[in-house]
C-alpha positions in Angstrom: 62.3 35.6 30.6 60.5 34.8 27.3 57.1 36.7 26.4 54.5 36.2 23.6 50.9 37.4 22.9 48.5 35.3 21.3 44.6 36.1 20.0 42.4 33.7 21.8 40.4 31.8 18.6 37.7 29.8 20.2 34.4 31.7 20.8 34.1 31.2 24.6 37.6 32.1 25.5 39.0 30.7 28.6 36.1 29.1 30.4 36.1 26.2 32.7 37.2 23.5 30.3 39.6 25.4 28.3 41.0 26.8 31.2 41.5 23.6 32.6 43.5 22.3 29.5 45.7 25.4 29.8 46.6 24.9 33.4 47.3 21.4 32.6 49.9 22.1 30.0 51.4 25.0 32.1 51.8 22.6 34.8 54.2 20.2 32.5 56.5 22.8 32.8 59.2 23.8 35.6 59.4 27.5 34.6 56.9 30.2 36.3 54.4 31.2 33.9 52.0 34.0 34.0 49.1 35.1 31.8 48.4 38.8 31.3 45.2 40.5 30.0 45.3 44.3 29.7 47.0 45.2 33.0 46.3 41.9 35.1 48.9 39.3 35.7 48.0 36.0 37.2 49.8 32.6 37.7 49.0 30.5 34.6 48.9 27.1 36.9 46.1 28.7 38.9 42.5 27.8 37.7 41.2 30.6 39.8 43.6 32.9 38.6 43.1 32.4 34.7 39.2 32.2 35.3 39.3 35.4 36.9 40.7 37.3 34.0 37.4 36.8 32.5 39.3 36.2 28.9 36.4 35.5 25.9 37.1 35.0 22.3 39.1 37.3 20.5 40.6 38.9 23.4 44.6 39.4 23.3 46.5 37.5 26.0 50.3 37.8 26.9 52.0 34.6 28.0 55.3 34.8 30.0 57.6 32.5 31.4 60.6 32.5 33.2 63.0 29.4 34.1 64.8 26.7 32.5 62.1 25.7 29.6 60.5 29.3 29.2 60.4 29.4 25.7 59.1 25.8 24.9 56.4 26.4 27.7 55.4 29.6 26.0 55.4 28.4 22.6 53.2 25.0 23.7 50.6 27.3 25.2 50.5 29.7 22.5 49.9 26.8 19.9 47.1 25.4 22.4 45.3 28.9 22.5 45.5 29.0 18.8 44.2 25.6 18.3 40.9 26.8 19.4 41.0 23.9 22.3 39.7 21.6 19.8 36.2 23.7 20.4 
């Protein structure tokens, strides 16, 4: 299991468009991937799950992966979040 915390940079957070990019990236990996905000954990490959967290800009989230490519998956998703989704 590989875990990393990241601060959401873009002002609007993980609304529909950035969340879609996030999920598409998560689906490139074989590992099971979760996103955690406070005490809630959802499947990072589920659009409804990610949107249900209501992640806004300035929020700290935790990306968790477990599987063959877990480290690459987490690092890739953290890099995407840090980029601000090109917004």
